N, C-alpha and C positions, 0 to 999 in steps of 0.2 A: 460202578454205584447202585448198591442195592436200596429197597423202599421199606419201609415197615410202614402199615394200613392199622388204623385202631378205630372203631366203634365207640359211639356213649355206653356204658356196663350198665347194664339191667338191675344189676346184683347190689347191694353194698359190698365191702371190702371186708375179707373176714380172715381172723387165723395170725399165725404167728409165724413170722419168719428172721433167717439171718442173712444180712445182706453181705456183699464179699468184703474181706479185708479191708483194712483203713490202705490207702496208695500211698498217703505221703509218709505214714512210719513202715510201712513194707519198704520205699526207697532208702528209708535211713539205716534202717537194719540189715540192708543189703551192702551199704558200705562203711558202715560201722562196724561189725562186729566179726569182719575180717582184717582187722586193725586192733583189735582186742584180742591179748594172748588167752588160749584157751579153745577149747570145742565147745559147740553152741549150736543149737536148733530153731530154726525159724518155721515155727507152726501157723497154719488157717493164712503164709502168705498168698499174696494175692498175684496168681498168674493172668497179668496184662500185658496189653502193646506195650505201656509206659515201663512196668517193673520189668519187662525183659529187657529191653535199653540196659536198664542199671545195671541187673545182672551181667547180663552181656560185658557192658564197659569195663566194669568191675575182675570177672575172669580176662579177661585181654588185660588188664593192670595185674594177673599175676593171683586175683585172690583164689579161696581151694574153697569152692562152693560146690556143692554134691546136690543131685535131686534125690530126695526120698520117696516122695510119694509124689501124687498132681498138688497134694498142700504143705512139703514138709520140704525144708533143703536143711543138711545137717553142714557147717561152716569150721573149717580149722584156724580160727584164728593164728597168725602170724607173729602180730607185735604191728607196730605203730610206723615202724620202717620195711617192710617187707612187702612193696607194693615195687611190679619192675616197668621198664620202658616196654610200651607197647607197640609192639611190629607194625600194625596201623591204625588206621585213624579210630578214633571212641566216638561211636553213631551212636548220640542218643536221640535218631528219632524224633519225634515229637515233643519230649517231655522236657520243659524247663527247668521241670525240680532235679530231674537225671543232668543237666548241662551244669545249671549255677549251682547246685549244689558239689559234685564234682570235681569244678575248676576250685574249689576252696582246698581240694585233698591235693589237687593234683599242682596246685600252689606250691605244695610244700615237696617238692618230690624233685630231684636232682637228675632230673631227665626232662628230656620234651615230652609233652603230651599235644595232642589235635583234636577238638571237640567240635563236631559236625552233629548236621541233623536236618531234618525237612525243613525245604522252603519256607513253611509259617514258621518254625522256630528261627529260620534267620531272620526273620521280622519282629523278632521279640526283643527287647530292648537288653544288653548285657552289660554295655557300660557302665552300669551300678554297682555292680561287682566286679570291673575290672578297675575300679577307681581305688577302692579299696585296699587289693588284694594288691596291687601294686605300691601302692604305700605300704603295705608289709614285707617288701620284698621283692615281689616274682616278676619276672619278664612277661610280660604278656601283649601277645599281637592281636585285633582283630580288625576286622571288615569298617571302614567307613568312619576313621574316626576312633578306632577302639569303641565302637557305638554297638554290634553284631556280631554272629559268628559267621563263615569259622573262627574257635580261640585257641590261638597257638599260644604253651607255657611253656615255661622254663621257671621251675622253679627252683629253691634249696634251703638256704639259713635266712627262717622270716624274724621280725621281726615282731613283738605285740604291741599295737596301737590300740588308743583310744579314738575311736570313731563314734560320728552322730550321722545317722542315718536319713538321709533328704523324708524318708514317706516310710510308715511301716510296711514292712516285708520278710515273710519267716524264710522266705529263699537268701535273698540277698543275707540277715543275721544266720544264717546257716550257713553260709558260705564262710562268712568271717572266723565265725567260729570255730569250721571244722578247720582251716587255714590256721587258725589259732595254735590247736592241737600240734603242730611242728617249728611255732614259736617257741625264742628263747626267754622272750617274758610276757607277762599278762597278759588279755586281750579283751577290753571294753566294750558294748557295746551299746550307742543308747538308741530310744527310737522315738519317735514323736507318738507312738502309740501301742498300746501291747498286740503283739503276733503270736500265733500259734507257736508251741515252746515244745513240739516233741522232740526236736534236736535234744535242748536242754536236759531233757528229762531221760532219753535217753543215755546218756554222755554221762549223766548224774550214776543213771545205776551200772553204769562200766566204770564207776570209780572217779573219774575225771572231778574235779574240785568246780564250782560254776557256784556264784553266787549274784542272788538278785538283790543288786545296790537301791532299786527303788523297783517300781510293779515296769517301768520301762527302759533299766538298766541293768547290764547284765556282765559278767568278767569273769574269766575262763582262767584259770590258774595255769603256766608255763610246768610244764615236767612232772604232768599227774597222774599216776599209777595208774595203766589202762588194761583192765583184763574183766575176764567173765569173770562175772559173779554168781549167776542164776542160767546154766547151760539150756532153759527154754525161754525163749521169747515166744509167747502168743500172740499172734497180730489181733487187735479188738476188731470190729467189724465196723465200715467206714462210717461216719456220720456223713458226710457231702451225699453217699450213694443212699444212705437211709432217710434222707431229706426227701427225695423223689417221695417215698411211702410215707413220710409225715404229712405233703399237703396233702397228696392223693387222699388221705384215710380224713384228713378235716373237710374236705369238699365235695366227696360222694357220701350222700344224705345217706345215715344210720349204719356208718362204716366204725369198725376198732378194729387196733391192729397193734400186734404186741412183736415190738424190733430188739430181739434179745440181743443180748452182746456186746452191745454198739458202744463206740467210744466217745465219752460224754467232756472230752479234753474240755475246762472253759472256754480257753484260746479259741475252737471251734462251733464253739454251741449259741453264737447270735442271733441263727433263725430263730432257736427257742423262745429268748427273748423278746424277741422282734412279732414270733405269732403267739406268744400271751399281752403282752398287748391290744394283740387285733383279738383276744376272746377267746384262745385255745387252751383247751386243760392239757396238763403230761402227768402221769405217775411214773416213777422212777423203780423198778424194783431191782432186789437182788444187786447193792450199789456192793464194787468192790475197787481192786487197785492191783492193778500189773504191771511191773516192771515201773511203776512211778505213773501210768496212766488209769485214770475213774474210766469204768468200766462200768455199765448196765440195761436193765430191761427196760424199753422205754415204751409203755403205754400210748395211745391216743387214738381219741373216738373225734367222729364228725361236730363240727361247732360253725357257729352263722359269726362271721367274721365283721371288724369295724377298721378302719384304715387308720394308716400309722405313719409316723418318719422313721427314716431310718442313713444315720451318719453321720462325721465323726469316729469317736472311740470304734464302734459300732460296727465300722465299715469291715474292719479288716476279720473282726470275728464273723465274717460272712458272706468273705468275700468269693465264696467258689458256691454260695445259695442262690444269687442273686437270678439267675434265670427261672428257676422254680418258687421265690418268693416272687417274682411278677406275677406268676401263676396264680399266685394266693391275690395279690391285689386285684388280679381282672374282676373276683369272688367279691371283693370285700367290698362295703358300704361305705363310702365318702372319695376322700381325695390320696392316695396313697405317695409319697413323695421319697425321691434317694436322693440321697446327696455325698458329696465331699468321697463319691467315687469313682476318679480318674482311670484306675485302675484297670476296671474294668474294658477299655475299650486295648487293654495290650493281655487280656488275657489269649485264649485258646483260639477263639476270635473277637472284633471287637463287641464285647457282651452287651453296649449299651445300642449298637446298631441293629446288630442282630435278633435281640430281642424283639427290637420296638418294630423291625419291618416285619418279623414271621408273627408275632401275635396282634399283627392289622390287617394282615391275610384273617386270619380269623375271626374278627370284628371286635379286638380291644380297643381302648378309647385310652392310648399311651402319647405321651408328647418327652421326646427324648432332647435330652442338658448335654451340657458339656460333660459335667462330671455326674452323672446318672439319668433318673428317669422319671414320670408322675404319669399315675393311672387311673383313671376315677372308673368305679366298680360299683354295683356289680354287674358286668353285662354277659346277657347269655352269647357265649361264642359256637360260631358253627363252621362245622371240619371245612377242610382247606386242603391245598397242595402245598407244603411246608417245603424248607431246606434247612438241616442241620450244620451249614457252613462249616463241617469238618469238625462242631465241636460237641461230644460229648455229652458233656453238661445239658447244652443246650436244646439236644434230640432228645433225651429224657423228657423234659421239662413240656416239648411239644407235646409228648406222647401221653402226659399226664392231663394237660390241656384236652387232648382227645377223646380224654377218659367223660369228658363234661359236654362236648359238643354235640350240635346238633349236624349229622349225619360223620361223615368216613371224613378222618384227616388222614394225609399219604405225608409221611417223612422222607427227603429224598436224603439221602448220603447215610443212612443209619450204619451204615458198618461203623462208624466213628467211635460209637457206643463199647468197641469191644476195646477201647481205649483205659476203663475203670471199670465197666461192670458189664462181662460177657452176655450173660443170662438172665437179663432184665427182665424181656419181653415175656419168657417165659415163667418169672417170677410175680412180674404183675397180673401174668392170666390166671397164675395158682390162687392169685389173695380174690378172683372176682366170685364170689359167690352166692 
């Protein structure tokens, strides 16, 4: 277990930076481009622990993916039915995205696949994808009454279904849509609230016919032509990685940062909406769209924040940002409440419990609820020895808290940051001027 130490910065945060490529989009590009006919290049590829899991699994399934340089991959797409039975277990490591989305693809294959991962991944619920995939015709076995990994799948001829999801989840929605690629009739998914739509955008860019029947209903047509239309797939900067610098710039006085080439998918930017209600102001420059994804340069400066509430439909749009949102809430005037966020309990860690536990060590006033938390601020944080709980987003959030705290903060288990942002510490040091 490695440690990372951080002390309050004597300088404002200044400069322009590019955060690592979007993890969610990288996963999807690695899975979808090998299934489309034609050669393509994944540029600005995120090389992290979890994306390497997806890359290795796809190669084990026969995908032709070649590394050109540190951040470029060449993909020789052989078509929808080009995958082969793997010789070994597909190791998804700690990546829930890898396991859930890959299950959708493997559900459509006429061979046996076994998906496994770390002990932490084996604790994350998989019944939510198993049920609809079985309805589509796949045979799936799993541990503890078909609830947890490892997953054993034998696919085949799938049928399209109309499925109402109990909760909004981009991973579950994506698993069903990816299985729908192999179905003989259309597949329709209904969500209780909109979730991120990276899968739909990439499928459209590859020629798949997808219709938004409503803000929460998506229909994928069977037997669409699946082919490379633009050989260059450049991955934008990850908004979830940018979030740490957004909040840091807001909280460290006299700071201003420009976050270049950041993905601004509306399904991902709920944090910006919440922070705007709290008094933050953002400017977006150089707006554009690439392969269906909105991108821009985000300018953020320090601000005096006031408390707000986050609940309901906003939760899926900022589900990965609640650890860093909690740091912002400790410095906001008033009582910030998060509700309807039960999903936080089953992320890389129980993010309600671990955020509360670690921030209390630093002096935060935080009350834990079944579906969220309440934080009273502003609070002058104090340095402490804290633990990342093998959760990369919690680790980096605690580092931002350490910039504000009195004295030194030591974060145990820092190695988990490699899951999404291997050079976070170096980048944070570079903007302290």
